[in-house]
Structure formats: C-alpha cells, structure tokens
C-alpha positions in Angstrom: 15.3 -22.3 12.5 19.1 -22.1 12.2 19.0 -23.4 8.7 16.8 -20.6 7.5 18.4 -17.7 5.6 17.2 -14.1 5.3 15.0 -13.4 2.3 15.6 -9.9 1.1 14.4 -7.1 -1.2 16.4 -3.9 -1.7 15.0 -0.4 -1.3 16.9 2.3 -3.2 19.4 -0.4 -4.0 21.1 -0.1 -0.6 18.5 -0.8 2.2 17.8 -4.5 2.8 14.1 -5.3 3.6 13.0 -8.6 5.0 10.4 -10.1 2.8 9.4 -12.5 5.7 8.6 -9.6 8.0 8.1 -6.8 5.5 10.4 -4.6 7.5 13.8 -2.8 6.7 16.9 -3.9 8.6 17.8 -0.3 9.6 16.5 3.2 9.6 15.6 4.7 6.2 17.0 8.0 7.5 20.5 6.8 8.6 21.0 3.4 10.1 24.4 4.1 11.8 23.1 7.3 13.4 20.0 5.3 14.6 22.3 2.7 16.2 24.2 5.4 18.0 21.1 7.1 19.2 19.1 4.1 20.3 21.6 1.4 21.3 24.7 3.2 22.3 23.3 6.3 23.9 20.3 4.3 25.1 22.6 2.1 27.1 24.9 5.1 28.1 27.7 3.8 26.0 30.7 4.2 25.6 30.7 5.8 29.1 29.9 2.5 30.9 32.6 0.5 29.1 34.9 -1.4 31.4 37.1 -4.5 30.9 34.9 -7.5 30.4 31.8 -5.6 29.4 29.3 -7.8 27.8 26.7 -6.7 25.2 23.9 -9.0 24.2 21.5 -8.5 21.3 18.3 -9.9 19.9 18.5 -9.6 16.1 22.0 -9.5 14.5 20.7 -8.6 11.1 23.4 -6.8 9.1 25.8 -6.6 12.0 25.6 -2.8 12.0 24.9 -2.5 15.8 27.8 -4.8 16.5 30.1 -2.8 14.3 29.1 0.5 15.9 29.7 -1.0 19.4 33.0 -2.6 18.4 34.2 0.7 16.9 33.1 2.7 20.0 34.8 0.1 22.2 38.2 0.5 20.5 37.9 4.3 20.2 37.3 4.5 24.0 40.7 3.1 24.7 39.8 -0.3 26.0 42.7 -2.8 25.7 40.7 -6.0 26.3 38.3 -7.5 23.7 34.6 -6.5 23.8 32.3 -9.4 24.5 29.3 -9.4 22.2 26.6 -12.1 22.0 23.8 -11.9 19.5 20.8 -14.1 18.6 19.7 -14.5 14.9 17.1 -16.8 13.4 17.4 -15.7 9.8 21.1 -15.1 9.0 22.0 -13.0 5.9 24.3 -14.3 3.3 27.8 -12.7 3.4 27.4 -10.9 0.1 24.1 -9.3 1.2 25.7 -8.2 4.5 28.6 -6.6 2.6 26.3 -4.9 0.3 24.2 -3.4 3.1 27.2 -2.2 5.0 28.8 -0.3 2.1 26.5 2.5 3.1 28.5 3.1 6.2 32.1 3.8 5.4 32.8 4.9 9.0 32.8 1.3 10.0 34.2 0.0 6.8 37.4 -1.5 8.2 35.4 -3.3 10.8 32.8 -4.4 8.3 35.5 -6.0 6.1 36.7 -8.1 9.0 33.1 -9.1 9.9 32.1 -10.1 6.4 35.2 -12.2 5.9 34.6 -14.0 9.1 30.8 -14.3 8.4 31.5 -16.0 5.1 33.5 -18.7 6.9 31.3 -19.2 9.9 28.1 -17.4 10.8 28.7 -17.9 14.5 31.8 -15.7 14.1 34.1 -18.3 15.6 36.9 -17.1 13.3 36.6 -13.3 14.0 39.7 -11.9 15.7 40.1 -9.0 18.0 36.7 -9.2 19.7 34.9 -11.9 21.7 31.9 -12.2 19.5 29.4 -15.0 19.1 26.2 -15.2 17.0 23.8 -17.9 18.3 21.6 -19.2 15.4 18.0 -20.2 15.8 14.9 -19.2 17.7 16.0 -17.0 20.7 13.0 -18.3 22.6 14.7 -21.7 22.6 18.4 -20.7 22.6 18.6 -17.9 25.2 17.2 -20.0 28.1 20.1 -22.4 27.6 22.7 -19.7 28.3 24.2 -19.1 31.8 25.8 -15.6 31.4 24.4 -12.2 32.3 25.0 -9.2 30.0 25.7 -5.6 31.0 23.7 -4.1 28.2 21.1 -5.4 25.7 20.3 -4.2 22.2 16.7 -5.3 21.5 16.6 -5.0 17.8 14.1 -7.5 16.4 11.8 -6.6 13.6 8.7 -4.4 14.4 6.7 -5.8 17.3 3.6 -5.6 15.1 5.2 -7.9 12.5 7.5 -10.1 14.7 5.7 -10.2 18.1 7.5 -13.5 19.0 10.8 -11.7 19.6 9.1 -9.4 22.1 6.8 -11.7 24.1 6.6 -11.9 27.9 8.6 -15.1 28.2 11.5 -13.9 26.1 11.7 -10.6 27.8 11.7 -12.5 31.1 14.8 -14.4 29.8 16.4 -11.0 28.9 15.8 -9.9 32.4 17.2 -13.1 33.8 20.3 -12.7 31.6 21.0 -9.1 32.7 23.3 -8.0 35.6 21.9 -5.9 38.4 22.2 -2.4 37.2 22.4 -3.6 33.6 20.4 -1.9 30.8 18.5 -2.5 27.7 17.4 -0.3 24.8 15.2 -0.6 21.8 13.8 1.6 19.0 10.2 0.7 19.8 7.9 2.1 22.5 5.1 -0.4 21.9 3.0 -0.7 25.1 3.2 -4.4 25.4 7.0 -4.4 25.0 7.4 -1.8 27.8 5.0 -3.9 30.0 6.9 -7.1 29.3 10.2 -5.4 30.3 8.7 -4.1 33.5 7.5 -7.6 34.3 11.0 -8.8 33.7 12.4 -6.6 36.5 13.3 -3.4 34.6 12.5 0.2 35.3 11.4 1.4 31.9 11.7 4.9 30.4 10.2 6.3 27.1 12.5 8.7 25.3 12.6 10.6 22.0 13.2 8.2 19.2 15.3 8.6 16.1 14.2 9.9 12.7 10.6 9.0 11.9 10.1 7.1 15.2 8.7 9.5 17.8 9.7 7.4 20.9 12.1 4.7 21.9 12.5 2.7 25.2 15.4 2.3 27.7 15.3 0.0 30.6 17.4 -0.4 33.8 17.5 -3.7 35.7 16.7 -3.2 39.3 
C-alpha cells in the first residue's frame, strides 16, 4: 500500500476530501482547533511533556496534528526533540499538503519545514529539529513490526464507518501493546466498537464532549 497516493477533491477550495473514503481530512469548522481539543487536550498535552516524550499516530494526513504537537512542544520550553511516529497508507503529494496547511497560519513556519522535507522524502528522514518518522503502508502490517511504546496516541484514521480497518480489534490491540503503562490515546470518534476495541486492548475508556459538529469524542488511559 505504500505506493498508493491520496486521491483528493477540495471543498471550498481549501479543505481536502479523500475520494477513496469520502471523508474530509480535518474538521469543516476549524481543523487546528479540533486538533487541540481532541488530540492535545485529549492526551493532557502539553502538561505531560517531558524529555523523550513519544507521540504515535494512526493517519498522518495533512500533517496538521503533527504540526500542532510540534508547535506546542517548542512553546512548552522543551529543549530536546519531540519524538513523533505516524502511520500513513495513502500519503498526500507535497503540493496538496502545502495547499491544505495554508488555512492555518499559526503553524505556518512549521508547515514550511514539513512540506519541504515531505517533498524530499515522505518518511521525513530529512526533517530537522524533531525526531519524526512516517511509516508508509498498511498499519495492520507495519505497526506489529515496531518495538517501541508511545506515551500518547493520536487515533485519526478516517471515519470508522468508512475506514473500519484502521479501528479493528487487532489493530487496537497493537496500539495497546505499543503504549506505555499510564500512556493515553485520544480520538474524535465515539463509535461503540472503537471504544470496545480500546477497552479490550487494556485501556480505561472515557467519552467526552466532541469538537464542533461531533457530539462526543473518546479518550483512553492504558492501565
């Protein structure tokens, strides 16, 4: 799957929509605010940041979640690089990523660095100032090969109704296996089967108020 690129349409000329999954890449209300509400606050970040902190993610997409985390990391006064590992099956082209991220000038300086590195190597091997890696391919195959454990997870695949493979029981079990004791996960969805799969993976699961048009979201604590 690593040789498959994202196929896009554009809503209002600025919001990328996957034609494969018929789903937008970020909130129609405000993607950056959604990231802060769901993935940063949902994982109690930046309060939990410590040297060596590792964030992992399912679904790199436009890179917006990564940029928000990177910006928050540097703003929190950390002096060591953030570690960020993401899994992506359908990587965007660099020009599409740059187009999508122009809507968020708050992370513009970070976006320029990301897009330049992405154009050279979509694994982000050339990106400086942060220990970032994007693992291309089907996460159901690639995540089990990894030996690390993350402190926080951003679960940001497309809608569970349209992309159930990225939320299935086996993959959530791998998320659990790759999470430190006391580690967390957060996602914009509150779908019942996603919450049950996280519970089966060893997480205490909580349903909270969602962002924008989404009534609820989910946070999870690894016990």
